[in-house]
N, C-alpha and C positions, 0 to 999 in steps of 0.2 A: 580450561574454558568450562564455564558452568553450563549445565543443561537444565532446561526447564520443561518438565512434562506437564502438559495441560490436558485435563479431562473435561468434557463438556456434555451437556445433555440438550437436545433440541426440543423445544416446546411446540414447535410446528413441524410439519413434514418438510423434509429437505430433498430436493431433486437436483442432481448434477448430471446433465446430459452430455453426451459425447459429440453432439452435432450431427451424427449420422442418423438417418431415418430408417425405420423398419415398418412393416405393415403389421399392425396388431393393436392391442389396447392402448399402448403408449406410443406417441408420435416419435420420440427420440429414444435411442438406447441409453441405458444408464451406465455410468462409469463403474467398472468392476475390477477387482484384483484379477490379473490374468491367470493365476494358479488356482485360487480358491473360488473364484467367481462370486465372491461376496462383494456387495456394493461398498464403495469407498469415496472419499472426497480427496482429490489430488491436493498435495501441499501447495501447489501454485495457485489454486483457487482460494485456499485459505489465506495465503500470503497477500494476494491481490485485495481481498476484502479487508484484511487487517491494515494494509497500506492506506486504503481509502479512509478508514476510520481514524488512523493516526494523523493523517493530513487534516481531516476535519477538526480533530482536537487541537492541533497546532494552529489552524486558521482561526478557530473560535477564541483562542487565547490572545490574539492580537487586539489592541485597542481599536475601536471603530474606525478612526481616521487612518489606520495603517492596513486595514484588511484588503482593500481593493487595489490600491495603487502602490506597488513596491518602490516606486521612485521616491515617495515621501519618506521612506525609511532610511534614506541615505545618510543624513546628518545626525540622526538620533542615536543615543546610546542604546545598546541592546536591552538594558533593563527598562528603559522607558517605552519600548514598543509593545509590551505585553501587559494585559490586565492581571493575569495570574503570574506569580513569581515562583514557578517550579524550577529546579536546577536544570532539567533537560530542556526546558523551553528557553532558558537563557544561553543556550549554545549559540555561538556567534554565527554559524552558518544559517541558522533559522531566519536571519534577517532577509535572506534571499528566497525563502520558501514561497511557492505559489500553489494555488489549488491544483494546477496542472501536474504537480509532483505526485498527485494521487493515482494517476492512471498511466496508460501507455503514452510514451513520448510521441506527440503528433508531428514533430520535426526533428527526427534523430540525426539527420545529416547537417543540421545547423550547429556551428561551433560557437561556443561562448569563450572567446579568448580572454576577455577582460570581464571578470565577474562584477566589478564595480560599475560597469556600464549597464545599468538596469534597463536602458532603452532597448538594448538588443535582446532582452529576455522576454519577448512578448509571448513566447510559447515554449513548451517543452520542459524537461526536468532541469532544475537549477544545478544539480550535482553537488551542492554545498550544504543543504539543510539536513536535519536529522532523519527525515524520511528517505532522501536519496542515499544517505550514508548507510542506513539500516537495511533497506530493501534493494539497493543497487540502482544503477542507471547505465545507459550507453549512449554515446554520441559518436560522431563520425571518426574522430581520432582519439577519443577518450572514453574509457569505460571503467566501472568499478563494480566488483561483485559486492553484494550486500553482506553485512556482518551477521545477519539473521539467517538461519537455515530452517526450512519447513519440510517435514516429511509428510507422507500421505496420512490422512485421518482414517482410521479403521473403526469399524463397528465392534464394540466390546460386548454389548448385550442386545439381544433381539427381543423386542416386546412381543408378547403374545396374549391372546384373550382366552381365559379359561372358562369353559361352559359350566 
């Protein structure tokens, strides 16, 4: 299995809060490594952001007439659904992709027994598109771990101002 190491630099300040409140200069506490106490970005935060942007890229590749209503995609060839002809976009499961595949499943207890019945897929993850396969999904009786793994993002260099 190949590993891809990604290094990035933030051009704007990044703030990842824990949701807990403290009294002080900052309203929320910052996520920190429990041992070193150095701020970090949890891998799940990065994965959620990346999942959203991958879904946006996939949805933007659909031709206009197929973006909103997935029922219209039923009789079409997979190659005819997309403006862009990238290999990963022509993945057959992408026919079922919804914008709701980008976030948390709002109806995780709803089961989609027949994936061809697009009328039943009004909400939730489709479980078939490249987004659901890569990042994972869970339904009442069906779940799949994503094939991508994200570890925490750590600070490599601390900026400082020299007088």
